[in-house]
BALOBA-1460 file (C-alpha; in Angstrom, 3 decimals):
// residues 356
<rec num="1" residu="x" x="16.329" y="-15.986" z="-11.236"/>
<rec num="2" residu="x" x="12.935" y="-18.159" z="-11.217"/>
<rec num="3" residu="x" x="12.538" y="-21.690" z="-9.593"/>
<rec num="4" residu="x" x="10.074" y="-23.362" z="-11.687"/>
<rec num="5" residu="x" x="7.926" y="-26.230" z="-10.628"/>
<rec num="6" residu="x" x="4.950" y="-28.225" z="-11.712"/>
<rec num="7" residu="x" x="2.388" y="-29.151" z="-9.459"/>
<rec num="8" residu="x" x="-1.398" y="-30.245" z="-9.096"/>
<rec num="9" residu="x" x="-3.998" y="-28.409" z="-7.033"/>
<rec num="10" residu="x" x="-4.835" y="-30.167" z="-4.153"/>
<rec num="11" residu="x" x="-7.172" y="-27.861" z="-2.029"/>
<rec num="12" residu="x" x="-8.439" y="-24.672" z="-2.080"/>
<rec num="13" residu="x" x="-7.800" y="-22.824" z="1.123"/>
<rec num="14" residu="x" x="-9.547" y="-19.627" z="0.960"/>
<rec num="15" residu="x" x="-10.366" y="-16.801" z="-1.479"/>
<rec num="16" residu="x" x="-10.852" y="-12.795" z="-1.450"/>
<rec num="17" residu="x" x="-11.641" y="-10.447" z="-4.029"/>
<rec num="18" residu="x" x="-8.710" y="-10.769" z="-6.970"/>
<rec num="19" residu="x" x="-7.006" y="-13.745" z="-5.108"/>
<rec num="20" residu="x" x="-6.951" y="-17.546" z="-4.318"/>
<rec num="21" residu="x" x="-5.040" y="-19.453" z="-2.027"/>
<rec num="22" residu="x" x="-4.381" y="-23.113" z="-2.405"/>
<rec num="23" residu="x" x="-2.437" y="-25.889" z="-1.699"/>
<rec num="24" residu="x" x="-0.238" y="-27.499" z="-4.488"/>
<rec num="25" residu="x" x="1.386" y="-30.947" z="-4.637"/>
<rec num="26" residu="x" x="5.099" y="-30.701" z="-6.207"/>
<rec num="27" residu="x" x="7.858" y="-32.908" z="-6.352"/>
<rec num="28" residu="x" x="9.540" y="-31.051" z="-3.264"/>
<rec num="29" residu="x" x="5.978" y="-31.802" z="-1.445"/>
<rec num="30" residu="x" x="3.025" y="-29.865" z="-1.037"/>
<rec num="31" residu="x" x="3.140" y="-25.880" z="-0.840"/>
<rec num="32" residu="x" x="0.836" y="-23.048" z="-0.624"/>
<rec num="33" residu="x" x="0.138" y="-21.248" z="-3.456"/>
<rec num="34" residu="x" x="-1.698" y="-18.122" z="-4.520"/>
<rec num="35" residu="x" x="-3.295" y="-17.666" z="-7.933"/>
<rec num="36" residu="x" x="-4.965" y="-14.560" z="-9.545"/>
<rec num="37" residu="x" x="-7.673" y="-15.474" z="-11.593"/>
<rec num="38" residu="x" x="-7.824" y="-12.252" z="-13.495"/>
<rec num="39" residu="x" x="-4.723" y="-13.426" z="-14.639"/>
<rec num="40" residu="x" x="-4.521" y="-17.208" z="-14.672"/>
<rec num="41" residu="x" x="-8.254" y="-18.336" z="-14.414"/>
<rec num="42" residu="x" x="-9.512" y="-19.671" z="-11.247"/>
<rec num="43" residu="x" x="-7.877" y="-23.065" z="-10.294"/>
<rec num="44" residu="x" x="-9.964" y="-26.208" z="-9.009"/>
<rec num="45" residu="x" x="-8.512" y="-29.342" z="-7.293"/>
<rec num="46" residu="x" x="-7.103" y="-31.883" z="-9.384"/>
<rec num="47" residu="x" x="-5.568" y="-28.927" z="-12.001"/>
<rec num="48" residu="x" x="-2.156" y="-28.611" z="-13.168"/>
<rec num="49" residu="x" x="-0.471" y="-25.836" z="-12.130"/>
<rec num="50" residu="x" x="2.883" y="-24.243" z="-13.215"/>
<rec num="51" residu="x" x="4.733" y="-22.468" z="-10.439"/>
<rec num="52" residu="x" x="7.197" y="-20.305" z="-9.450"/>
<rec num="53" residu="x" x="8.599" y="-21.096" z="-6.309"/>
<rec num="54" residu="x" x="11.195" y="-18.425" z="-5.895"/>
<rec num="55" residu="x" x="9.977" y="-16.386" z="-2.481"/>
<rec num="56" residu="x" x="8.992" y="-19.932" z="-0.879"/>
<rec num="57" residu="x" x="12.963" y="-20.797" z="-1.639"/>
<rec num="58" residu="x" x="14.057" y="-17.497" z="-0.241"/>
<rec num="59" residu="x" x="12.172" y="-17.538" z="2.722"/>
<rec num="60" residu="x" x="10.247" y="-14.156" z="2.246"/>
<rec num="61" residu="x" x="7.695" y="-13.565" z="4.835"/>
<rec num="62" residu="x" x="5.387" y="-11.312" z="2.903"/>
<rec num="63" residu="x" x="5.540" y="-13.077" z="-0.298"/>
<rec num="64" residu="x" x="5.330" y="-16.889" z="1.515"/>
<rec num="65" residu="x" x="3.577" y="-17.987" z="-1.422"/>
<rec num="66" residu="x" x="4.465" y="-20.185" z="-4.617"/>
<rec num="67" residu="x" x="2.864" y="-18.081" z="-7.397"/>
<rec num="68" residu="x" x="0.541" y="-19.773" z="-10.031"/>
<rec num="69" residu="x" x="2.418" y="-18.693" z="-13.335"/>
<rec num="70" residu="x" x="-0.443" y="-20.714" z="-15.642"/>
<rec num="71" residu="x" x="-2.963" y="-23.815" z="-15.611"/>
<rec num="72" residu="x" x="-1.076" y="-25.239" z="-18.844"/>
<rec num="73" residu="x" x="-4.171" y="-27.533" z="-19.513"/>
<rec num="74" residu="x" x="-7.120" y="-24.953" z="-18.765"/>
<rec num="75" residu="x" x="-6.114" y="-21.756" z="-20.222"/>
<rec num="76" residu="x" x="-8.410" y="-18.487" z="-19.762"/>
<rec num="77" residu="x" x="-10.586" y="-17.083" z="-22.188"/>
<rec num="78" residu="x" x="-8.812" y="-13.884" z="-24.216"/>
<rec num="79" residu="x" x="-9.455" y="-10.624" z="-22.557"/>
<rec num="80" residu="x" x="-12.360" y="-8.570" z="-24.001"/>
<rec num="81" residu="x" x="-13.221" y="-4.856" z="-23.755"/>
<rec num="82" residu="x" x="-11.129" y="-1.559" z="-23.960"/>
<rec num="83" residu="x" x="-7.943" y="-1.253" z="-22.262"/>
<rec num="84" residu="x" x="-4.516" y="-0.181" z="-23.731"/>
<rec num="85" residu="x" x="-2.520" y="0.073" z="-20.510"/>
<rec num="86" residu="x" x="0.156" y="-2.438" z="-20.187"/>
<rec num="87" residu="x" x="1.415" y="-3.203" z="-16.581"/>
<rec num="88" residu="x" x="4.405" y="-5.527" z="-15.512"/>
<rec num="89" residu="x" x="5.383" y="-4.454" z="-19.006"/>
<rec num="90" residu="x" x="7.727" y="-6.600" z="-21.163"/>
<rec num="91" residu="x" x="7.600" y="-9.374" z="-18.327"/>
<rec num="92" residu="x" x="6.088" y="-13.230" z="-19.231"/>
<rec num="93" residu="x" x="2.782" y="-11.788" z="-17.324"/>
<rec num="94" residu="x" x="2.188" y="-8.317" z="-18.592"/>
<rec num="95" residu="x" x="-1.469" y="-7.595" z="-18.673"/>
<rec num="96" residu="x" x="-3.367" y="-4.939" z="-20.053"/>
<rec num="97" residu="x" x="-5.774" y="-2.829" z="-18.371"/>
<rec num="98" residu="x" x="-7.951" y="0.048" z="-18.924"/>
<rec num="99" residu="x" x="-6.573" y="3.036" z="-17.322"/>
<rec num="100" residu="x" x="-8.641" y="5.799" z="-16.095"/>
<rec num="101" residu="x" x="-6.636" y="8.604" z="-17.843"/>
<rec num="102" residu="x" x="-6.360" y="6.869" z="-21.141"/>
<rec num="103" residu="x" x="-8.422" y="8.149" z="-24.089"/>
<rec num="104" residu="x" x="-10.932" y="4.944" z="-23.970"/>
<rec num="105" residu="x" x="-11.684" y="5.805" z="-20.479"/>
<rec num="106" residu="x" x="-15.047" y="7.170" z="-19.365"/>
<rec num="107" residu="x" x="-13.191" y="9.125" z="-17.131"/>
<rec num="108" residu="x" x="-10.797" y="10.550" z="-19.259"/>
<rec num="109" residu="x" x="-12.562" y="13.655" z="-20.078"/>
<rec num="110" residu="x" x="-12.723" y="14.469" z="-16.310"/>
<rec num="111" residu="x" x="-8.781" y="13.747" z="-16.054"/>
<rec num="112" residu="x" x="-7.631" y="15.307" z="-19.324"/>
<rec num="113" residu="x" x="-7.663" y="18.908" z="-17.710"/>
<rec num="114" residu="x" x="-7.425" y="17.774" z="-14.100"/>
<rec num="115" residu="x" x="-4.649" y="19.793" z="-12.684"/>
<rec num="116" residu="x" x="-5.717" y="20.336" z="-8.839"/>
<rec num="117" residu="x" x="-6.628" y="18.262" z="-5.616"/>
<rec num="118" residu="x" x="-8.466" y="21.293" z="-4.313"/>
<rec num="119" residu="x" x="-6.166" y="20.970" z="-1.030"/>
<rec num="120" residu="x" x="-7.307" y="17.411" z="-0.387"/>
<rec num="121" residu="x" x="-5.116" y="16.024" z="2.527"/>
<rec num="122" residu="x" x="-2.731" y="13.343" z="1.189"/>
<rec num="123" residu="x" x="-1.336" y="10.871" z="3.778"/>
<rec num="124" residu="x" x="1.956" y="9.307" z="2.779"/>
<rec num="125" residu="x" x="3.884" y="6.476" z="4.622"/>
<rec num="126" residu="x" x="6.829" y="3.943" z="4.096"/>
<rec num="127" residu="x" x="4.894" y="0.704" z="4.548"/>
<rec num="128" residu="x" x="1.773" y="-0.807" z="3.284"/>
<rec num="129" residu="x" x="1.374" y="-2.083" z="7.067"/>
<rec num="130" residu="x" x="0.656" y="1.773" z="7.786"/>
<rec num="131" residu="x" x="-2.600" y="1.639" z="6.036"/>
<rec num="132" residu="x" x="-5.258" y="0.658" z="8.523"/>
<rec num="133" residu="x" x="-3.344" y="2.260" z="11.242"/>
<rec num="134" residu="x" x="-3.677" y="5.369" z="9.441"/>
<rec num="135" residu="x" x="-7.359" y="4.810" z="8.713"/>
<rec num="136" residu="x" x="-8.040" y="4.003" z="12.061"/>
<rec num="137" residu="x" x="-7.048" y="7.755" z="13.038"/>
<rec num="138" residu="x" x="-9.506" y="8.985" z="10.686"/>
<rec num="139" residu="x" x="-13.418" y="9.468" z="11.049"/>
<rec num="140" residu="x" x="-15.389" y="6.740" z="9.732"/>
<rec num="141" residu="x" x="-17.412" y="9.644" z="7.822"/>
<rec num="142" residu="x" x="-14.543" y="10.194" z="5.724"/>
<rec num="143" residu="x" x="-14.482" y="8.740" z="2.180"/>
<rec num="144" residu="x" x="-10.692" y="7.432" z="2.131"/>
<rec num="145" residu="x" x="-9.020" y="6.286" z="-1.281"/>
<rec num="146" residu="x" x="-5.834" y="4.188" z="-1.475"/>
<rec num="147" residu="x" x="-3.287" y="5.267" z="-4.102"/>
<rec num="148" residu="x" x="-1.100" y="2.174" z="-4.134"/>
<rec num="149" residu="x" x="2.448" y="2.709" z="-5.391"/>
<rec num="150" residu="x" x="4.535" y="0.035" z="-7.057"/>
<rec num="151" residu="x" x="7.463" y="-0.795" z="-4.704"/>
<rec num="152" residu="x" x="6.272" y="-3.447" z="-3.084"/>
<rec num="153" residu="x" x="3.562" y="-6.022" z="-4.504"/>
<rec num="154" residu="x" x="2.601" y="-5.128" z="-8.113"/>
<rec num="155" residu="x" x="-0.923" y="-6.783" z="-7.740"/>
<rec num="156" residu="x" x="-3.375" y="-5.071" z="-5.395"/>
<rec num="157" residu="x" x="-4.992" y="-8.482" z="-5.021"/>
<rec num="158" residu="x" x="-2.259" y="-9.544" z="-2.739"/>
<rec num="159" residu="x" x="-3.334" y="-7.434" z="-0.024"/>
<rec num="160" residu="x" x="-6.107" y="-9.212" z="1.941"/>
<rec num="161" residu="x" x="-5.929" y="-6.147" z="4.154"/>
<rec num="162" residu="x" x="-7.503" y="-3.961" z="1.267"/>
<rec num="163" residu="x" x="-10.186" y="-6.404" z="0.671"/>
<rec num="164" residu="x" x="-11.380" y="-6.430" z="4.118"/>
<rec num="165" residu="x" x="-10.912" y="-2.834" z="4.867"/>
<rec num="166" residu="x" x="-13.144" y="-2.288" z="1.702"/>
<rec num="167" residu="x" x="-15.683" y="-4.689" z="3.238"/>
<rec num="168" residu="x" x="-15.789" y="-3.407" z="6.442"/>
<rec num="169" residu="x" x="-16.274" y="0.422" z="4.864"/>
<rec num="170" residu="x" x="-12.817" y="1.869" z="6.242"/>
<rec num="171" residu="x" x="-11.777" y="1.951" z="2.963"/>
<rec num="172" residu="x" x="-13.706" y="3.337" z="-0.222"/>
<rec num="173" residu="x" x="-11.277" y="2.048" z="-3.209"/>
<rec num="174" residu="x" x="-8.084" y="1.459" z="-4.358"/>
<rec num="175" residu="x" x="-5.982" y="3.127" z="-7.367"/>
<rec num="176" residu="x" x="-2.941" y="1.305" z="-8.395"/>
<rec num="177" residu="x" x="-0.520" y="3.424" z="-10.460"/>
<rec num="178" residu="x" x="2.508" y="2.856" z="-12.225"/>
<rec num="179" residu="x" x="3.521" y="-0.900" z="-12.663"/>
<rec num="180" residu="x" x="0.955" y="-1.646" z="-9.887"/>
<rec num="181" residu="x" x="-2.324" y="-2.912" z="-10.965"/>
<rec num="182" residu="x" x="-5.374" y="-4.390" z="-9.752"/>
<rec num="183" residu="x" x="-7.053" y="-1.592" z="-8.259"/>
<rec num="184" residu="x" x="-10.457" y="-0.339" z="-8.698"/>
<rec num="185" residu="x" x="-9.097" y="2.154" z="-10.699"/>
<rec num="186" residu="x" x="-5.865" y="1.957" z="-12.867"/>
<rec num="187" residu="x" x="-3.658" y="5.017" z="-13.569"/>
<rec num="188" residu="x" x="-0.319" y="5.876" z="-15.263"/>
<rec num="189" residu="x" x="1.420" y="7.688" z="-12.409"/>
<rec num="190" residu="x" x="1.052" y="8.593" z="-8.676"/>
<rec num="191" residu="x" x="-0.155" y="12.162" z="-10.333"/>
<rec num="192" residu="x" x="-2.999" y="10.965" z="-12.198"/>
<rec num="193" residu="x" x="-3.958" y="8.142" z="-9.363"/>
<rec num="194" residu="x" x="-4.145" y="11.087" z="-6.814"/>
<rec num="195" residu="x" x="-6.408" y="13.399" z="-9.477"/>
<rec num="196" residu="x" x="-8.500" y="9.993" z="-9.909"/>
<rec num="197" residu="x" x="-8.955" y="9.611" z="-6.309"/>
<rec num="198" residu="x" x="-10.127" y="13.083" z="-6.015"/>
<rec num="199" residu="x" x="-12.036" y="13.927" z="-9.505"/>
<rec num="200" residu="x" x="-13.630" y="10.408" z="-10.304"/>
<rec num="201" residu="x" x="-13.464" y="8.831" z="-6.760"/>
<rec num="202" residu="x" x="-14.817" y="11.662" z="-4.661"/>
<rec num="203" residu="x" x="-12.033" y="11.008" z="-1.933"/>
<rec num="204" residu="x" x="-12.130" y="13.374" z="1.087"/>
<rec num="205" residu="x" x="-8.593" y="12.053" z="1.770"/>
<rec num="206" residu="x" x="-6.246" y="10.029" z="0.167"/>
<rec num="207" residu="x" x="-3.605" y="7.497" z="1.739"/>
<rec num="208" residu="x" x="-0.386" y="6.971" z="-0.442"/>
<rec num="209" residu="x" x="2.157" y="3.585" z="0.165"/>
<rec num="210" residu="x" x="3.495" y="1.320" z="-1.625"/>
<rec num="211" residu="x" x="2.153" y="-2.419" z="-1.571"/>
<rec num="212" residu="x" x="2.820" y="-5.418" z="0.809"/>
<rec num="213" residu="x" x="6.177" y="-6.511" z="0.449"/>
<rec num="214" residu="x" x="8.972" y="-3.406" z="1.244"/>
<rec num="215" residu="x" x="12.381" y="-3.807" z="-0.488"/>
<rec num="216" residu="x" x="15.137" y="-2.679" z="1.521"/>
<rec num="217" residu="x" x="19.150" y="-3.198" z="1.310"/>
<rec num="218" residu="x" x="20.546" y="-2.067" z="4.448"/>
<rec num="219" residu="x" x="22.101" y="1.068" z="2.506"/>
<rec num="220" residu="x" x="20.961" y="4.942" z="2.670"/>
<rec num="221" residu="x" x="19.330" y="4.850" z="-0.384"/>
<rec num="222" residu="x" x="18.582" y="1.359" z="-1.635"/>
<rec num="223" residu="x" x="15.000" y="0.950" z="-0.283"/>
<rec num="224" residu="x" x="11.562" y="1.072" z="-2.288"/>
<rec num="225" residu="x" x="9.979" y="3.723" z="0.502"/>
<rec num="226" residu="x" x="12.089" y="6.361" z="-1.085"/>
<rec num="227" residu="x" x="9.021" y="6.790" z="-3.053"/>
<rec num="228" residu="x" x="7.296" y="8.479" z="0.040"/>
<rec num="229" residu="x" x="9.275" y="11.415" z="-0.577"/>
<rec num="230" residu="x" x="8.248" y="11.688" z="-4.030"/>
<rec num="231" residu="x" x="4.573" y="11.145" z="-3.108"/>
<rec num="232" residu="x" x="4.895" y="14.044" z="-0.787"/>
<rec num="233" residu="x" x="6.317" y="16.192" z="-4.053"/>
<rec num="234" residu="x" x="3.222" y="14.915" z="-6.166"/>
<rec num="235" residu="x" x="0.447" y="16.085" z="-3.745"/>
<rec num="236" residu="x" x="2.181" y="19.335" z="-3.130"/>
<rec num="237" residu="x" x="2.473" y="20.016" z="-6.690"/>
<rec num="238" residu="x" x="-1.231" y="19.155" z="-7.295"/>
<rec num="239" residu="x" x="-2.227" y="21.531" z="-4.570"/>
<rec num="240" residu="x" x="-3.071" y="18.906" z="-2.250"/>
<rec num="241" residu="x" x="-1.903" y="18.808" z="1.423"/>
<rec num="242" residu="x" x="0.647" y="16.413" z="2.145"/>
<rec num="243" residu="x" x="0.839" y="14.856" z="5.603"/>
<rec num="244" residu="x" x="4.139" y="12.489" z="6.299"/>
<rec num="245" residu="x" x="3.489" y="9.571" z="8.588"/>
<rec num="246" residu="x" x="6.780" y="8.836" z="10.571"/>
<rec num="247" residu="x" x="7.842" y="5.127" z="10.500"/>
<rec num="248" residu="x" x="8.443" y="4.610" z="14.077"/>
<rec num="249" residu="x" x="9.389" y="1.558" z="16.018"/>
<rec num="250" residu="x" x="10.205" y="0.514" z="19.715"/>
<rec num="251" residu="x" x="10.248" y="-3.346" z="18.576"/>
<rec num="252" residu="x" x="12.694" y="-3.310" z="15.703"/>
<rec num="253" residu="x" x="16.002" y="-5.068" z="16.587"/>
<rec num="254" residu="x" x="17.829" y="-3.006" z="13.793"/>
<rec num="255" residu="x" x="19.384" y="0.025" z="14.567"/>
<rec num="256" residu="x" x="18.562" y="2.141" z="11.726"/>
<rec num="257" residu="x" x="14.737" y="1.440" z="12.393"/>
<rec num="258" residu="x" x="14.532" y="2.041" z="15.962"/>
<rec num="259" residu="x" x="13.030" y="5.135" z="17.081"/>
<rec num="260" residu="x" x="12.328" y="7.366" z="13.779"/>
<rec num="261" residu="x" x="13.627" y="4.526" z="10.810"/>
<rec num="262" residu="x" x="16.152" y="6.168" z="8.286"/>
<rec num="263" residu="x" x="13.896" y="5.473" z="5.850"/>
<rec num="264" residu="x" x="11.767" y="8.153" z="7.073"/>
<rec num="265" residu="x" x="14.453" y="10.699" z="7.572"/>
<rec num="266" residu="x" x="15.821" y="9.858" z="4.138"/>
<rec num="267" residu="x" x="12.531" y="10.006" z="2.289"/>
<rec num="268" residu="x" x="11.188" y="13.187" z="3.797"/>
<rec num="269" residu="x" x="14.284" y="15.001" z="4.890"/>
<rec num="270" residu="x" x="16.396" y="14.266" z="1.327"/>
<rec num="271" residu="x" x="13.902" y="13.310" z="-1.292"/>
<rec num="272" residu="x" x="10.827" y="15.093" z="-0.577"/>
<rec num="273" residu="x" x="11.530" y="18.758" z="-1.871"/>
<rec num="274" residu="x" x="7.606" y="20.180" z="-1.025"/>
<rec num="275" residu="x" x="6.986" y="20.833" z="2.606"/>
<rec num="276" residu="x" x="4.531" y="18.689" z="4.292"/>
<rec num="277" residu="x" x="2.855" y="18.438" z="7.647"/>
<rec num="278" residu="x" x="4.974" y="15.933" z="9.460"/>
<rec num="279" residu="x" x="2.756" y="13.722" z="12.153"/>
<rec num="280" residu="x" x="4.841" y="13.508" z="15.365"/>
<rec num="281" residu="x" x="3.016" y="11.318" z="17.724"/>
<rec num="282" residu="x" x="3.279" y="12.376" z="21.559"/>
<rec num="283" residu="x" x="4.268" y="8.811" z="22.982"/>
<rec num="284" residu="x" x="5.780" y="9.931" z="26.163"/>
<rec num="285" residu="x" x="8.721" y="8.745" z="28.580"/>
<rec num="286" residu="x" x="12.136" y="8.347" z="27.009"/>
<rec num="287" residu="x" x="11.019" y="6.671" z="23.820"/>
<rec num="288" residu="x" x="8.831" y="9.671" z="23.048"/>
<rec num="289" residu="x" x="11.616" y="12.211" z="23.694"/>
<rec num="290" residu="x" x="13.888" y="9.931" z="21.298"/>
<rec num="291" residu="x" x="11.353" y="10.152" z="18.690"/>
<rec num="292" residu="x" x="10.799" y="13.993" z="18.914"/>
<rec num="293" residu="x" x="14.569" y="14.759" z="18.678"/>
<rec num="294" residu="x" x="14.722" y="12.465" z="15.768"/>
<rec num="295" residu="x" x="12.013" y="14.313" z="13.907"/>
<rec num="296" residu="x" x="13.573" y="17.695" z="14.848"/>
<rec num="297" residu="x" x="15.803" y="16.947" z="11.976"/>
<rec num="298" residu="x" x="13.099" y="17.362" z="9.503"/>
<rec num="299" residu="x" x="12.112" y="20.435" z="10.841"/>
<rec num="300" residu="x" x="13.986" y="22.971" z="8.461"/>
<rec num="301" residu="x" x="12.339" y="21.233" z="5.655"/>
<rec num="302" residu="x" x="8.750" y="20.772" z="7.090"/>
<rec num="303" residu="x" x="6.002" y="21.481" z="9.471"/>
<rec num="304" residu="x" x="6.309" y="19.211" z="12.610"/>
<rec num="305" residu="x" x="3.088" y="18.869" z="14.085"/>
<rec num="306" residu="x" x="2.840" y="16.899" z="17.497"/>
<rec num="307" residu="x" x="-0.052" y="14.789" z="17.709"/>
<rec num="308" residu="x" x="-1.570" y="13.418" z="20.895"/>
<rec num="309" residu="x" x="-2.247" y="9.787" z="20.839"/>
<rec num="310" residu="x" x="-4.793" y="9.243" z="23.572"/>
<rec num="311" residu="x" x="-7.657" y="6.790" z="22.344"/>
<rec num="312" residu="x" x="-5.923" y="5.719" z="19.499"/>
<rec num="313" residu="x" x="-4.606" y="2.276" z="20.835"/>
<rec num="314" residu="x" x="-8.820" y="1.517" z="21.264"/>
<rec num="315" residu="x" x="-9.195" y="2.882" z="17.617"/>
<rec num="316" residu="x" x="-6.374" y="0.465" z="16.562"/>
<rec num="317" residu="x" x="-7.931" y="-2.712" z="18.625"/>
<rec num="318" residu="x" x="-11.069" y="-1.880" z="16.294"/>
<rec num="319" residu="x" x="-9.526" y="-2.265" z="13.117"/>
<rec num="320" residu="x" x="-11.357" y="-4.833" z="10.983"/>
<rec num="321" residu="x" x="-7.734" y="-6.190" z="9.982"/>
<rec num="322" residu="x" x="-4.960" y="-7.994" z="11.535"/>
<rec num="323" residu="x" x="-2.380" y="-5.306" z="12.125"/>
<rec num="324" residu="x" x="1.288" y="-6.422" z="11.360"/>
<rec num="325" residu="x" x="4.444" y="-4.688" z="10.628"/>
<rec num="326" residu="x" x="7.476" y="-7.206" z="9.687"/>
<rec num="327" residu="x" x="5.954" y="-9.667" z="11.797"/>
<rec num="328" residu="x" x="4.928" y="-7.757" z="14.795"/>
<rec num="329" residu="x" x="1.610" y="-7.191" z="15.838"/>
<rec num="330" residu="x" x="0.020" y="-3.991" z="18.095"/>
<rec num="331" residu="x" x="1.377" y="-5.483" z="21.188"/>
<rec num="332" residu="x" x="4.824" y="-6.266" z="19.777"/>
<rec num="333" residu="x" x="5.195" y="-2.604" z="18.389"/>
<rec num="334" residu="x" x="2.515" y="-0.422" z="19.527"/>
<rec num="335" residu="x" x="4.820" y="2.825" z="18.744"/>
<rec num="336" residu="x" x="4.575" y="2.140" z="15.057"/>
<rec num="337" residu="x" x="1.141" y="1.534" z="14.892"/>
<rec num="338" residu="x" x="0.413" y="4.958" z="16.892"/>
<rec num="339" residu="x" x="2.672" y="6.780" z="14.619"/>
<rec num="340" residu="x" x="0.873" y="5.726" z="11.904"/>
<rec num="341" residu="x" x="-2.770" y="6.429" z="13.390"/>
<rec num="342" residu="x" x="-1.462" y="9.804" z="14.398"/>
<rec num="343" residu="x" x="-0.962" y="10.727" z="10.840"/>
<rec num="344" residu="x" x="-4.612" y="10.005" z="10.159"/>
<rec num="345" residu="x" x="-5.669" y="11.760" z="12.811"/>
<rec num="346" residu="x" x="-3.605" y="15.123" z="11.622"/>
<rec num="347" residu="x" x="-5.428" y="14.528" z="8.391"/>
<rec num="348" residu="x" x="-8.789" y="14.384" z="9.941"/>
<rec num="349" residu="x" x="-7.887" y="17.930" z="10.907"/>
<rec num="350" residu="x" x="-7.708" y="19.154" z="7.815"/>
<rec num="351" residu="x" x="-10.878" y="17.708" z="6.362"/>
<rec num="352" residu="x" x="-14.011" y="20.405" z="5.385"/>
<rec num="353" residu="x" x="-15.813" y="20.576" z="8.541"/>
<rec num="354" residu="x" x="-19.452" y="19.169" z="7.680"/>
<rec num="355" residu="x" x="-22.106" y="21.685" z="6.890"/>
<rec num="356" residu="x" x="-24.510" y="22.132" z="9.757"/>
């Protein structure tokens, strides 16, 4: 289940908030590795490291790092301060964090009786790669908060995109929910994550999707993105206005993901019991007609809203992060990013108008 290796830090390559990328020498040769200083301490050249190399051995794209499990000769200091919320529970690296919704939190009183999102738009998507594209469709004046589900990476620190989007002012904050951790706020459930986004972080709009590293099995129900349908339900039951971003592709070689992915058709068509606005991008041509025809299957359960995509290509090109989904960039799968940006544009129309 785990491939263990010992190594020595040879070089620190780069770092971003919450993560350090390094090169470690091992018996198998040098490997690219990632450490989360909040969990294991900050590695330095010459440190011995204990590594989990499973993702490298499996050839995973998103998880193409050896993960630093420990610096056995230089352990970090014991944590101090409040926090009783345990994430990655009962694994060897379970971590205790301060949950925004727990009793010791300064936000507990706000969240204890919080029960409404006050009509806040909530954009729901399947893949983490949709996040910057959705933001591209929103006005820069909108205060957007990312609610990260636990279907992909558990540490929010893994996402370099989140760090860069925050630095550029495109993203206000991240809330990690369920077993995910490392956000600006931690919460127990998607529901309290959305409420924290609204009532603690003053979000105008929330974007809900899993962290990097979608898990799929090629079966109807065996993919982590089913949580998109559950997020629609959570947003609706709390009085938010869910907006569903379709996973669309013209570049994916797999038939089940061409046009509108079966992930979207299953999540929104079967899992989502509450009504949502589904952003249907007006892509034009035969492919656009195919997308519209496939999306029509969701029409009984949801409100299908055609969204023009004029100007969205330019907005995507202005993104402060590299756009990539399943290894394809903007030119390799433009339809995917336009569909996500269209959901952002639809949500933008639901934002309160600024006072004169």
